C-alpha positions, 0 to 999 in steps of 0.5 A: 500500500502507498503510505499516502493512501493509508493516511488519506483513508484514516485521518486519525481520531482528531483529524477526522473532524478537520473539515468541520472544525478547522479554524473554529474548534481546532487551530482557531486564531486568537488575534490582538495583544495577549490579554483576557480580551482578544479577537476571534473571527473579528469579534471580541471574546473573553478568553480562558485558553492561554497558559499565561498564569502570571500575566507575564506574556504582555507585561510592560517590563517583560516586553521591554526586556524582550525587545532589548534582547532582540536589539542587543543580540538579534534572534539568531545568537548564539548560532549552533548547538550549545555543545559546539558553538551555542554556549554563553555566560547568560545561559549559565547565569539563567541555569544557576538562578533556576537551580537555586529557585528550584532547590537543586544543585544544578539546572540545564536549559532546554530549547523546547520543553517537549523535546527536552522531556523525551530526551531526559527519559531517553538519556536516563533509562537504558534497556536494562532499566524499568520505568513506572509511570502515571497513566495520565502522563503528558504526551511528551512523557509518552513519546519519551517512553516510546523510545525506551528499549526496556520494560515499562509499567503503568499505574492508574492515575494517582493510584498509590496502591497500584503503584506499589504493585508496579514497583514490586514488579519493576524492582524484581525485574530490575534486580534480574537485569541489573538495572534501576527503576525510574518513576515518572509523574506530574506535579499538576496534571494539565488537563484536569488540574489535579495534583500528582500525589508527590507526598505519597510517592516519595514516601514509598522510597522507604520501601523501594529503590527508585528515582523520581522524575516530575514534570511540573510544567503547570506547577512551576510559578503557580504552586508552593509558597514561593511558586517553586512548584508542586514539590514545594507545595507538598514539602517534598522538593528535596525528594524529587530526583529530577525536576522538569518544567517548561517556560511556556506556562508561568514564564510565558516564553519558549524553552524549559529546564531540568534540575537535579544533582550536579552529576546527573545534570552533567550527564544529561547535558552530554546525553540529551540528543534533542539538545546536543543536536539542536540549536541553542535557546536564542539570547533574547529568550534567555534574557527574557527568561532571566527577567521573568524569573526575577519577577516570578520570585520578587512579585508575589502579588502576581501569584496572589492575583492569580489565586484570587481569580482561581478561587472566585471562578472555581467557587462560582462554578461549583455553586452553580452545580458544575463538576470541576473534578478534583482540580487543586490548581489554577487549571479549571476543567468543567465536565459536562455530559454529551457528545459531538453535537452538544460539544459543538453547540455549547462551544458555538453558543459561548463564543458567538452569543456570550463572547467567551472563548475556552478550549473544548476537549472531547474523546479520545482525550476524555471518555465518550459521552463526556465534554470538558471545557477547560478554563485557564485563569490568569493574574490578568483576569478580573473578578468582573470577568469571573462573574460574567463567565459564571453567569454565561456557564449557568445559562448554557447549563440550563440549555444543555439540561433542556436538550437544546444542543442535541443537534448542532443545526438548532444553534442560532448564531446572532 
């Protein structure tokens, strides 16, 4: 069979909806200055879909530093991979500050968080090592697992009892192969907003010999007393062996970092293929990240504003009968019952008639018969934005319960 014939017949779980959804439900264009109020298809919308937790993306001080970095260095410098020609003292300065903030001996920059995570897994675990991971791990973790040539075991999401069983299996196998055991989970699970049970997982170190890798992309900057992440929130940051985060969330940029013991990071920088063979993070992004980290550390009011909005939004939705699952973070999922017709009808109604833009999640990301509307509060949202959104959602819920979204064609776009 011609490989093109195959893909023309099977567009994939999401790709099958391309003709109906492209440009509206998938790959929509939000235009204008990054803020809670942007434009979608020419109309102003209140958007809850940007991972700009602390409002740094369009902060005047950040924009000033970004512009200065581009003016002073251009977008190309340094040219080449860090191992060959892309190393600078500013990259090292940012790494030192990140390590200090994350409570680790050393940190190393990643040009993209997604590729960085796949390479971290690939570098840490060889064919004799065994990986145990949470079933709801992010796609970057799953892609890293695809490259793992050894055995891997999955435990149901946050099921510590089952994790113990998998660790027993992994430990026995690792003893036979002469390898080690790596446990992988997340600090904040980005879809449903619940936390990885890091306290219970690290407590298992008393009974099992394993190392722990935590993806804290959504926890860094939002969780913990200082914003150092979910490990700080639980008081177990020192028990996380390899800490990973991206700049694409609270830091509102591009790139990421991994932090651990000095000898571990030394090893990773010489063995992460996605970093060895890819261009170094451009200087304007490095300079901008230094500024963002400084603000994250020294402006607690940003995190306070964020949580004020988070608490008001989640409280208001719960009081109106909405199911938010088990979220303990700013990520605010709203679970509803329905299929494709209801999902499209609700989304269109919110966008066209209420001027509210949020992400919609359907099967296969969530089970069949479930619709998830995912809201991301930021420090830039206001309590007025919250009030408007809660009222709109309450109105939409009444329509859903009355069956008004059972067919998409019944939607009237005003």
